[in-house]
NUMAR-297163 format. One record per residue: residue in one letter; y, z, x of N, C-alpha, C, O in turn. Coordinates in nm, 3 decimals. Layout:
<recs>
REC  type     n.yy     n.zz     n.xx    ca.yy    ca.zz    ca.xx     c.yy     c.zz     c.xx     o.yy     o.zz     o.xx
REC     A        Y        Z        X        Y        Z        X        Y        Z        X        Y        Z        X
...
</recs>
This chain:
<recs>
REC  type     n.yy     n.zz     n.xx    ca.yy    ca.zz    ca.xx     c.yy     c.zz     c.xx     o.yy     o.zz     o.xx
REC     M    1.511    5.187   -3.429    1.389    5.180   -3.349    1.313    5.052   -3.383    1.289    5.022   -3.500
REC     R    1.278    4.979   -3.284    1.207    4.853   -3.299    1.057    4.878   -3.305    1.002    4.949   -3.221
REC     S    0.992    4.819   -3.406    0.847    4.838   -3.416    0.776    4.739   -3.325    0.826    4.628   -3.302
REC     W    0.663    4.777   -3.276    0.586    4.694   -3.186    0.466    4.637   -3.261    0.398    4.709   -3.334
REC     T    0.441    4.507   -3.242    0.326    4.441   -3.303    0.239    4.386   -3.191    0.290    4.317   -3.102
REC     P    0.110    4.416   -3.194    0.024    4.365   -3.087    0.017    4.213   -3.092    0.027    4.152   -3.198
REC     S    0.001    4.152   -2.976   -0.008    4.007   -2.964   -0.140    3.958   -3.022   -0.244    4.020   -3.001
REC     L   -0.134    3.846   -3.093   -0.255    3.783   -3.144   -0.310    3.682   -3.045   -0.419    3.628   -3.066
REC     V   -0.237    3.656   -2.938   -0.276    3.556   -2.839   -0.352    3.624   -2.726   -0.300    3.717   -2.664
REC     P   -0.475    3.579   -2.699   -0.552    3.639   -2.589   -0.479    3.625   -2.456   -0.409    3.526   -2.433
REC     K   -0.495    3.722   -2.370   -0.426    3.724   -2.240   -0.454    3.600   -2.156   -0.363    3.551   -2.089
REC     Q   -0.577    3.548   -2.156   -0.611    3.438   -2.067   -0.534    3.310   -2.097   -0.529    3.223   -2.009
REC     I   -0.475    3.292   -2.214   -0.402    3.169   -2.239   -0.252    3.187   -2.220   -0.175    3.093   -2.241
REC     D   -0.210    3.307   -2.181   -0.067    3.329   -2.157   -0.013    3.240   -2.047    0.107    3.213   -2.042
REC     E   -0.098    3.195   -1.958   -0.054    3.119   -1.842   -0.065    2.968   -1.860   -0.034    2.893   -1.768
REC     Q   -0.108    2.922   -1.977   -0.129    2.778   -1.994   -0.065    2.728   -2.122   -0.034    2.805   -2.213
REC     N   -0.047    2.597   -2.128   -0.001    2.535   -2.250   -0.119    2.524   -2.345   -0.232    2.498   -2.302
REC     V   -0.093    2.543   -2.473   -0.195    2.533   -2.576   -0.160    2.414   -2.664   -0.044    2.397   -2.702
REC     Y   -0.259    2.332   -2.696   -0.238    2.212   -2.778   -0.323    2.224   -2.904   -0.444    2.244   -2.896
REC     L   -0.258    2.212   -3.020   -0.327    2.218   -3.148   -0.300    2.090   -3.226   -0.188    2.038   -3.224
REC     V   -0.402    2.040   -3.294   -0.392    1.915   -3.369   -0.377    1.946   -3.517   -0.450    2.028   -3.572
REC     V   -0.281    1.878   -3.581   -0.268    1.883   -3.726   -0.351    1.767   -3.780   -0.328    1.652   -3.745
REC     D   -0.447    1.799   -3.865   -0.537    1.698   -3.919   -0.512    1.684   -4.069   -0.483    1.783   -4.137
REC     D   -0.523    1.562   -4.121   -0.502    1.534   -4.262   -0.639    1.520   -4.328   -0.717    1.432   -4.292
REC     F   -0.667    1.605   -4.424   -0.794    1.604   -4.495   -0.781    1.541   -4.633   -0.859    1.571   -4.724
REC     G   -0.682    1.453   -4.648   -0.662    1.385   -4.776   -0.622    1.480   -4.886   -0.529    1.559   -4.867
REC     P   -0.690    1.476   -5.001   -0.653    1.562   -5.114   -0.661    1.711   -5.082   -0.596    1.792   -5.148
REC     A   -0.740    1.748   -4.981   -0.752    1.890   -4.944   -0.631    1.938   -4.866   -0.612    2.059   -4.851
REC     G   -0.547    1.845   -4.816   -0.425    1.882   -4.746   -0.436    1.871   -4.595   -0.534    1.821   -4.541
REC     R   -0.331    1.917   -4.530   -0.323    1.914   -4.383   -0.336    2.055   -4.328   -0.296    2.153   -4.391
REC     A   -0.393    2.062   -4.207   -0.411    2.193   -4.145   -0.419    2.178   -3.994   -0.460    2.074   -3.943
REC     Y   -0.379    2.284   -3.923   -0.406    2.290   -3.779   -0.556    2.311   -3.767   -0.613    2.397   -3.833
REC     R   -0.619    2.232   -3.682   -0.764    2.244   -3.666   -0.796    2.368   -3.585   -0.732    2.398   -3.485
REC     E   -0.897    2.438   -3.630   -0.944    2.556   -3.558   -1.003    2.511   -3.425   -1.071    2.409   -3.418
REC     A   -0.975    2.588   -3.320   -1.025    2.552   -3.188   -1.053    2.677   -3.107   -0.982    2.777   -3.117
REC     A   -1.157    2.671   -3.027   -1.185    2.780   -2.933   -1.074    2.782   -2.829   -1.018    2.677   -2.797
REC     V   -1.043    2.897   -2.776   -0.936    2.910   -2.677   -0.959    2.814   -2.561   -0.863    2.754   -2.511
REC     E   -1.083    2.798   -2.519   -1.114    2.712   -2.405   -1.096    2.563   -2.437   -1.094    2.481   -2.346
REC     A   -1.082    2.529   -2.564   -1.074    2.388   -2.605   -0.933    2.347   -2.648   -0.916    2.251   -2.722
REC     T   -0.832    2.421   -2.601   -0.694    2.389   -2.640   -0.612    2.335   -2.525   -0.489    2.328   -2.534
REC     D   -0.678    2.296   -2.416   -0.606    2.237   -2.303   -0.584    2.088   -2.331   -0.648    2.032   -2.419
REC     L   -0.495    2.026   -2.258   -0.456    1.888   -2.280   -0.574    1.791   -2.271   -0.592    1.708   -2.360
REC     E   -0.654    1.801   -2.167   -0.764    1.707   -2.148   -0.868    1.717   -2.259   -0.921    1.615   -2.303
REC     T   -0.898    1.838   -2.303   -0.996    1.854   -2.411   -0.944    1.794   -2.540   -1.018    1.726   -2.611
REC     V   -0.818    1.818   -2.571   -0.759    1.765   -2.694   -0.756    1.612   -2.690   -0.791    1.547   -2.789
REC     I   -0.716    1.554   -2.578   -0.716    1.408   -2.565   -0.859    1.355   -2.580   -0.882    1.257   -2.651
REC     G   -0.954    1.417   -2.515   -1.094    1.376   -2.526   -1.145    1.385   -2.669   -1.216    1.296   -2.715
REC     D   -1.109    1.492   -2.738   -1.152    1.508   -2.877   -1.088    1.403   -2.968   -1.152    1.355   -3.062
REC     L   -0.963    1.368   -2.941   -0.899    1.262   -3.019   -0.969    1.129   -2.996   -0.998    1.056   -3.091
REC     I   -0.997    1.098   -2.871   -1.060    0.971   -2.835   -1.200    0.959   -2.895   -1.241    0.850   -2.937
REC     T   -1.273    1.069   -2.899   -1.412    1.064   -2.948   -1.423    1.087   -3.098   -1.534    1.100   -3.150
REC     G   -1.311    1.091   -3.168   -1.315    1.099   -3.314   -1.350    1.235   -3.371   -1.410    1.243   -3.477
REC     Q   -1.312    1.340   -3.303   -1.342    1.475   -3.352   -1.251    1.519   -3.467   -1.273    1.624   -3.527
REC     Y   -1.149    1.439   -3.497   -1.055    1.472   -3.604   -1.065    1.369   -3.715   -1.090    1.251   -3.690
REC     T   -1.046    1.414   -3.840   -1.055    1.327   -3.956   -0.944    1.223   -3.956   -0.971    1.103   -3.962
REC     N   -0.820    1.269   -3.950   -0.703    1.182   -3.950   -0.591    1.257   -3.879   -0.506    1.316   -3.946
REC     P   -0.590    1.258   -3.746   -0.490    1.337   -3.673   -0.348    1.289   -3.704   -0.319    1.169   -3.700
REC     I   -0.262    1.383   -3.736   -0.124    1.353   -3.773   -0.027    1.385   -3.661    0.064    1.307   -3.632
REC     R   -0.046    1.499   -3.597    0.045    1.539   -3.490   -0.023    1.638   -3.399   -0.122    1.703   -3.436
REC     V    0.031    1.650   -3.277   -0.018    1.750   -3.181    0.102    1.836   -3.143    0.208    1.786   -3.104
REC     V    0.082    1.966   -3.155    0.187    2.062   -3.120    0.141    2.140   -2.999    0.027    2.188   -2.993
REC     A    0.230    2.154   -2.901    0.200    2.232   -2.780    0.288    2.356   -2.780    0.400    2.353   -2.829
REC     F    0.235    2.463   -2.725    0.317    2.583   -2.707    0.270    2.661   -2.587    0.157    2.646   -2.540
REC     N    0.359    2.745   -2.538    0.328    2.833   -2.426    0.394    2.965   -2.456    0.517    2.976   -2.455
REC     T    0.314    3.067   -2.483    0.369    3.198   -2.521    0.437    3.268   -2.404    0.531    3.345   -2.424
REC     A    0.389    3.244   -2.283    0.450    3.308   -2.167    0.591    3.254   -2.142    0.681    3.328   -2.101
REC     E    0.609    3.124   -2.166    0.738    3.059   -2.143    0.824    3.051   -2.269    0.939    3.006   -2.264
REC     H    0.770    3.095   -2.382    0.842    3.102   -2.510    0.893    2.967   -2.558    1.011    2.953   -2.589
REC     W    0.805    2.867   -2.565    0.845    2.737   -2.618    0.733    2.676   -2.700    0.616    2.711   -2.685
REC     A    0.771    2.584   -2.787    0.677    2.503   -2.865    0.741    2.367   -2.884    0.863    2.356   -2.893
REC     D    0.658    2.261   -2.892    0.712    2.126   -2.906    0.609    2.034   -2.969    0.488    2.053   -2.953
REC     D    0.657    1.934   -3.041    0.572    1.828   -3.093    0.551    1.729   -2.979    0.646    1.664   -2.936
REC     V    0.428    1.716   -2.931    0.399    1.629   -2.818    0.317    1.507   -2.861    0.252    1.443   -2.778
REC     S    0.321    1.474   -2.989    0.241    1.365   -3.044    0.267    1.233   -2.973    0.172    1.164   -2.936
REC     A    0.392    1.197   -2.953    0.424    1.068   -2.889    0.372    1.066   -2.746    0.320    0.963   -2.701
REC     D    0.384    1.175   -2.674    0.334    1.181   -2.536    0.182    1.163   -2.533    0.129    1.091   -2.448
REC     I    0.113    1.228   -2.625   -0.033    1.216   -2.632   -0.071    1.072   -2.669   -0.164    1.015   -2.611
REC     A   -0.001    1.014   -2.766   -0.029    0.876   -2.807   -0.009    0.780   -2.689   -0.090    0.689   -2.668
REC     H    0.098    0.799   -2.613    0.123    0.716   -2.494    0.007    0.729   -2.395   -0.040    0.629   -2.340
REC     E   -0.038    0.851   -2.371   -0.145    0.873   -2.273   -0.276    0.810   -2.318   -0.345    0.748   -2.238
REC     I   -0.311    0.826   -2.445   -0.435    0.765   -2.495   -0.425    0.613   -2.485   -0.520    0.547   -2.442
REC     H   -0.312    0.559   -2.525   -0.291    0.414   -2.517   -0.302    0.366   -2.373   -0.365    0.264   -2.346
REC     R   -0.242    0.439   -2.280   -0.246    0.402   -2.138   -0.390    0.400   -2.087   -0.429    0.309   -2.015
REC     R   -0.467    0.500   -2.124   -0.606    0.507   -2.077   -0.689    0.390   -2.126   -0.770    0.334   -2.051
REC     F   -0.671    0.353   -2.250   -0.749    0.241   -2.303   -0.698    0.108   -2.251   -0.776    0.017   -2.225
REC     E   -0.567    0.097   -2.235   -0.509   -0.027   -2.183   -0.556   -0.052   -2.040   -0.590   -0.165   -2.005
REC     S   -0.558    0.051   -1.957   -0.598    0.033   -1.818   -0.748    0.005   -1.805   -0.791   -0.052   -1.705
REC     A   -0.826    0.044   -1.905   -0.970    0.017   -1.903   -1.003   -0.112   -1.978   -1.120   -0.149   -1.988
REC     Y   -0.902   -0.180   -2.030   -0.921   -0.302   -2.110   -1.020   -0.280   -2.222   -1.106   -0.363   -2.249
REC     D   -1.007   -0.166   -2.285   -1.098   -0.127   -2.391   -1.023   -0.119   -2.523   -0.902   -0.094   -2.524
REC     D   -1.093   -0.139   -2.633   -1.031   -0.126   -2.765   -1.016    0.021   -2.800   -1.104    0.103   -2.774
REC     V   -0.901    0.053   -2.859   -0.876    0.190   -2.903   -0.963    0.216   -3.026   -0.962    0.136   -3.119
REC     P   -1.037    0.327   -3.030   -1.120    0.357   -3.147   -1.035    0.370   -3.274   -0.922    0.419   -3.269
REC     S   -1.090    0.326   -3.384   -1.017    0.331   -3.511   -0.979    0.474   -3.550   -0.881    0.495   -3.621
REC     T   -1.057    0.572   -3.504   -1.029    0.711   -3.540   -0.897    0.761   -3.485   -0.840    0.857   -3.537
REC     V   -0.846    0.696   -3.379   -0.721    0.740   -3.319   -0.613    0.631   -3.323   -0.498    0.657   -3.288
REC     A   -0.649    0.510   -3.366   -0.553    0.399   -3.370   -0.435    0.428   -3.462   -0.321    0.397   -3.427
REC     A   -0.460    0.487   -3.578   -0.351    0.518   -3.672   -0.257    0.622   -3.612   -0.136    0.615   -3.632
REC     F   -0.312    0.718   -3.539   -0.230    0.820   -3.474   -0.137    0.755   -3.372   -0.018    0.786   -3.368
REC     I   -0.191    0.665   -3.291   -0.109    0.596   -3.190   -0.003    0.511   -3.258    0.113    0.514   -3.218
REC     A   -0.041    0.435   -3.359    0.055    0.350   -3.430    0.165    0.433   -3.493    0.282    0.392   -3.492
REC     R    0.131    0.548   -3.549    0.229    0.636   -3.613    0.334    0.685   -3.512    0.452    0.697   -3.546
REC     H    0.292    0.712   -3.390    0.383    0.772   -3.293    0.444    0.674   -3.194    0.545    0.705   -3.131
REC     L    0.384    0.556   -3.179    0.442    0.456   -3.089    0.508    0.343   -3.165    0.590    0.270   -3.109
REC     G    0.474    0.327   -3.292    0.538    0.229   -3.378    0.544    0.089   -3.319    0.441    0.031   -3.286
REC     H    0.664    0.036   -3.307    0.689   -0.100   -3.262    0.629   -0.125   -3.123    0.573   -0.231   -3.097
REC     E    0.640   -0.029   -3.036    0.586   -0.042   -2.900    0.435   -0.068   -2.903    0.384   -0.148   -2.825
REC     W    0.365    0.000   -2.991    0.220   -0.016   -3.006    0.188   -0.156   -3.057    0.095   -0.220   -3.008
REC     Q    0.262   -0.204   -3.155    0.239   -0.336   -3.212    0.259   -0.446   -3.107    0.180   -0.539   -3.100
REC     L    0.365   -0.435   -3.025    0.389   -0.533   -2.921    0.275   -0.535   -2.821    0.232   -0.642   -2.777
REC     S    0.227   -0.420   -2.787    0.118   -0.410   -2.691   -0.008   -0.475   -2.746   -0.081   -0.541   -2.672
REC     L   -0.034   -0.457   -2.874   -0.152   -0.517   -2.934   -0.144   -0.670   -2.931   -0.244   -0.737   -2.904
REC     R   -0.027   -0.723   -2.960   -0.010   -0.868   -2.962   -0.023   -0.929   -2.823   -0.072   -1.042   -2.809
REC     L    0.020   -0.857   -2.721    0.019   -0.911   -2.585   -0.118   -0.900   -2.519   -0.150   -0.977   -2.429
REC     A   -0.195   -0.806   -2.563   -0.325   -0.780   -2.497   -0.424   -0.893   -2.514   -0.537   -0.884   -2.465
</recs>
C-alpha cells in the first residue's frame, strides 16, 4: 500500500513555472531565497536581480510541479538581463554583473569590449 503525502505546493502555482534564486551569503553559506508565491514568476525574479534584491546571486532554478520538471535556467536569465541592458545602452548594475559573467563567460567579456 502506497502512503499519500499532502502537497506542499499551493494549488495556484501548479499552472506556472516557479523561479527560485540561490544566493551566496559568504561565510553564512548559500541558500534558496525565500519568496512569496506571487514573486516567483520570471519577470519578478529578473526585476529583483536587476534591482539588487540579492546579495550575490549564484544560480536560478525553475520548476513546474504540474509538468514534473526542474532545470537550472541561470544562463537563460543572464542572457535576458544582458539583452535588456544592451538594448537600452545602459550599464549592467554591479549587483548582477558577476552573475552574468559567471553564466555567459567569454560571450559576456566580448560584449563588454565591443560596447
